[in-house]
C-alpha positions in Angstrom: 115.7 69.7 110.3 113.8 69.5 107.1 116.3 71.9 105.6 119.2 69.3 106.5 117.4 66.5 105.0 116.8 68.3 101.7 120.5 69.1 101.8 121.4 65.5 102.3 119.0 64.4 99.6 120.5 66.9 97.2 124.1 66.2 97.8 123.9 62.5 98.9 126.2 61.2 96.1 129.2 63.5 97.2 128.5 62.9 101.0 128.4 59.1 100.2 131.6 59.3 98.3 133.3 61.4 101.3 132.0 58.7 103.7 133.3 55.9 101.5 136.8 57.6 101.4 136.7 58.0 105.1 135.8 54.3 105.8 138.4 53.2 103.1 141.2 55.1 105.0 140.0 53.6 108.3 140.2 50.0 106.8 143.7 50.7 105.5 144.8 51.8 108.9 143.3 48.9 110.5 145.1 46.5 108.1 148.5 48.3 108.4 148.6 48.7 112.1 145.8 47.4 114.3 147.3 48.9 117.5 147.5 52.4 115.7 143.9 51.9 114.6 142.7 51.2 118.0 144.5 54.2 119.3 143.4 56.6 116.7 139.8 55.3 116.0 138.2 57.8 118.4 140.0 60.6 116.7 139.0 59.3 113.3 135.5 59.2 114.4 135.5 62.7 115.8 137.2 64.1 112.9 134.6 62.5 110.6 131.8 64.0 112.7 133.4 67.4 112.7 134.0 67.3 108.9 130.5 66.1 108.2 129.0 68.8 110.4 131.2 71.6 108.8 130.1 70.4 105.3 126.5 70.3 106.2 126.7 73.8 107.8 128.3 75.3 104.6 125.7 73.6 102.4 122.9 74.8 104.5 124.2 78.4 104.6 124.6 78.1 100.6 121.0 76.8 100.2 119.6 79.4 102.5 121.4 82.2 100.5 120.2 80.7 97.2 116.7 80.7 98.5 116.8 84.2 99.8 118.2 85.4 96.3 115.4 83.4 94.6 112.7 85.1 96.7 114.3 88.5 96.0 114.3 87.7 92.4 110.6 86.7 92.4 109.4 89.6 94.2 111.4 92.0 92.2 112.8 90.5 88.9 115.3 93.3 88.2 118.6 92.8 86.4 120.5 93.3 89.6 118.6 90.6 91.4 118.8 88.2 88.5 122.6 88.6 88.3 122.9 88.0 92.0 120.9 84.8 91.7 122.8 83.7 88.5 126.1 84.0 90.4 124.9 81.6 93.2 123.5 78.7 91.0 124.9 76.4 88.2 124.8 76.9 84.7 122.0 74.6 83.9 119.9 76.3 86.5 120.8 79.7 85.1 119.2 78.8 81.9 115.9 78.2 83.5 116.2 81.4 85.6 116.9 83.4 82.2 113.8 82.1 80.8 111.8 82.7 83.9 113.1 86.3 84.1 111.9 87.0 80.7 108.4 85.7 81.5 108.3 87.7 84.9 109.5 90.8 83.0 106.9 90.4 80.2 104.1 90.0 82.9 105.4 93.0 85.0 105.3 95.2 82.0 101.7 94.1 81.1 100.8 94.5 84.9 102.1 98.0 85.2 100.5 99.1 81.9 97.1 97.8 83.1 97.6 99.4 86.5 98.2 102.8 84.8 95.1 102.4 82.6 93.0 101.6 85.5 94.4 104.4 87.5 93.6 106.8 84.6 90.1 105.4 84.4 89.4 105.9 88.0 90.8 109.3 88.0 88.3 110.1 85.0 85.4 108.6 86.8 86.1 110.5 89.9 86.7 113.7 88.0 83.4 113.3 86.2 81.6 112.6 89.6 83.0 115.8 91.1 82.0 117.9 87.8 78.6 116.4 87.8 77.9 117.9 91.2 78.1 121.4 89.5 74.9 121.0 87.4 73.3 119.2 90.2 73.7 122.1 92.4 72.4 124.4 89.7 69.4 122.2 89.3 68.8 122.4 93.1 69.1 126.2 93.1 66.6 126.4 90.2 64.1 124.1 92.1 64.6 126.1 95.2 64.4 129.6 93.8 62.1 129.3 90.7 59.5 127.0 92.2 56.7 129.4 91.4 57.6 129.3 87.6 57.5 125.6 87.4 54.3 123.5 87.5 54.1 121.2 90.6 54.0 117.9 88.5 57.1 119.0 86.6 58.9 120.2 89.9 58.1 116.8 91.4 59.6 115.0 88.3 62.7 117.2 88.4 63.2 116.8 92.0 62.9 113.0 91.6 65.6 113.0 88.8 68.0 115.3 90.9 67.6 112.9 93.9 68.4 109.9 91.7 71.4 111.4 90.1 72.7 112.8 93.5 72.4 109.2 95.0 74.4 107.8 91.9 77.2 110.4 92.2 77.4 110.0 96.0 77.8 106.3 95.7 80.5 106.7 93.0 82.5 109.1 95.2 82.3 107.0 98.4 83.3 104.0 96.4 86.5 105.9 95.4 86.9 107.2 99.0 86.7 103.5 100.3 89.4 102.3 97.9 91.7 105.3 98.8 94.9 104.4 100.9 94.3 107.5 103.0 91.1 108.0 105.1 89.9 111.4 106.3 87.4 110.1 108.9 86.4 112.5 111.8 85.2 110.5 114.8 83.0 112.4 117.1 79.6 112.2 119.0 76.8 112.2 116.5 73.2 112.9 117.3 71.3 110.1 115.5 68.2 112.1 115.0 69.8 115.0 113.4 71.9 112.7 111.2 68.9 110.7 110.2 66.9 113.8 109.5 69.5 115.0 107.0 69.4 111.7 105.2 65.6 111.7 105.0 65.5 115.2 103.6 68.0 114.3 100.9 65.6 111.3 100.0 62.4 113.2 100.6 61.3 113.3 96.9 61.8 109.6 96.4 60.0 108.9 99.7 57.1 111.2 98.8 56.9 109.6 95.4 56.4 106.2 97.0 54.2 107.7 99.8 56.5 106.3 102.5 55.3 106.3 106.3 58.4 107.0 108.5 58.2 105.6 112.0 61.0 107.3 114.0 61.4 105.8 117.5 64.7 107.5 118.2 65.1 109.7 121.3 68.2 111.9 121.7 70.7 109.1 121.3 74.2 109.9 120.2 76.9 107.5 118.9 80.6 107.9 118.3 81.5 107.6 114.7 82.2 109.5 111.5 79.2 111.6 110.5 79.6 111.4 106.8 80.3 107.8 106.7 77.2 107.1 108.9 75.1 109.2 106.7 76.2 107.4 103.6 75.3 104.1 105.1 71.8 105.2 106.1 71.3 106.8 102.8 72.1 103.5 101.0 69.9 101.6 103.5 66.9 104.0 102.7 67.5 103.9 99.0 67.3 100.1 99.1 64.1 100.4 101.2 62.7 102.7 98.4 63.7 100.4 95.6 62.2 97.4 96.9 59.2 98.9 98.7 55.6 97.4 99.0 52.3 99.1 98.1 52.0 100.7 101.5 55.7 101.3 102.3 56.8 102.0 105.9 60.2 102.6 107.4 60.8 102.0 111.1 63.9 103.3 112.9 64.7 102.3 116.4 67.4 101.8 118.8 68.3 99.5 121.8 71.1 99.7 124.2 73.2 96.8 125.7 76.3 96.7 127.8 78.6 96.3 124.9 76.9 98.2 122.1 74.3 100.7 120.9 72.2 98.9 118.3 70.5 100.9 115.6 67.6 99.2 113.6 66.3 100.3 110.1 63.4 98.0 109.1 61.0 98.3 106.1 58.0 96.2 105.0 59.0 95.8 101.4 59.5 92.7 99.3 62.4 91.4 101.4 65.2 88.9 100.5 64.8 85.2 100.0 66.4 83.1 102.7 69.0 81.5 100.4 70.1 84.9 99.2 70.5 86.6 102.6 74.1 85.4 103.2 75.3 87.0 100.1 73.7 90.5 100.2 76.8 92.3 101.2 78.9 90.8 98.3 79.8 93.2 95.4 77.5 92.8 92.3 75.1 90.4 94.1 71.3 91.3 93.2 69.5 88.2 94.4 66.6 86.5 92.8 66.0 88.0 89.4 62.5 89.5 90.0 61.1 92.6 88.2 61.9 94.8 91.1 65.6 93.8 90.9 66.1 94.1 87.2 68.0 97.4 87.4 69.8 96.6 90.6 73.6 97.0 90.6 74.4 95.0 93.7 76.8 97.9 94.8 74.8 99.7 97.6 74.9 97.2 100.3 78.5 96.1 99.4 79.5 99.8 100.1 77.6 99.9 103.4 79.4 96.8 104.4 82.8 98.3 103.4 82.1 101.6 105.2 81.0 99.7 108.3 84.4 97.8 108.3 86.2 101.0 108.0 84.3 102.7 110.9 84.7 99.3 113.0 80.9 98.8 113.0 79.2 95.5 112.9 76.2 94.8 110.5 73.5 92.1 110.6 70.6 91.6 108.4 67.4 89.8 108.7 64.4 89.4 106.2 61.3 87.4 105.5 60.5 87.2 101.9 57.5 89.3 100.9 57.3 90.9 104.5 60.3 93.2 104.9 64.0 93.7 105.4 66.0 94.9 108.4 69.5 96.0 108.8 71.0 96.3 112.3 74.1 98.5 113.0 76.1 97.9 116.1 78.1 100.7 117.6 80.6 99.3 120.1 80.9 101.1 123.5 84.5 102.2 124.2 85.9 101.2 127.6 88.6 103.1 129.4 89.8 102.0 132.8 86.9 99.7 133.2 84.3 102.4 132.5 82.1 102.2 129.4 81.8 105.3 127.0 79.9 105.9 123.8 
């Protein structure tokens, strides 16, 4: 209906002229022969209605075609789409379309150039991250096989540096993985204790350096998810706990079960997050209140945790009290088949 009103508004001078001619002919017929007018008035009215309906139908179809051609042109301003649009509009409108085409083509060229540059940069960074894994592996072999030749203080420092570099490289690779259009997740039943043990082993030098107390309350729970994705999430959570730890740091891992989900809780007693910062901790680049402990924060860790959780169909919740600790809760939904619940 709105389309018809727009057509009437656009072409109302011509429609008004047609209506005037129709009325004029009817008046002439009435003056010349009133009996013929009375006989033919029904046919005149019907003919007028059919004529107006046909005109509106044709105009509506024409406007729909013009609109579709304009949308095609905006989505893909090629020469072919431009010529098709120009053939369906007036010369005055064509001048505006020519100007619009040149602007769109310029922006498209710039956009393609920027996209190519960004892709080259991302490929370089990803390539560098993969290449960096080689010296890290050599450093790990050196620390494992030549530990008797290295003094304990130096070995602890090298192990600390290795762990930090490994975390940065892993974070970079997972950032690229999350942005990829193809995913290689493998969903299976994962033993949480085994998964957590591997994560804690990777971060052992950093945990030992801060003298963390680990309170693991997990039993033999299993969850259905992607192992590498879950390990990455737990690694980033543990890394955050290390960065913002207190003087006597403690990390508590526990799980509770409900009818709809298995709920994993990872809680520390670090500096925590202020109440007004808590709603934004999963946003990219957000570092919160500018304190000494957050000066080197990148604001990328928890953002990647949230992105990974979304990819794995997991729900996250966070709670904190400033100066008393921080807790992240991961909800693993229970799958249901034929009314029965499965992990």
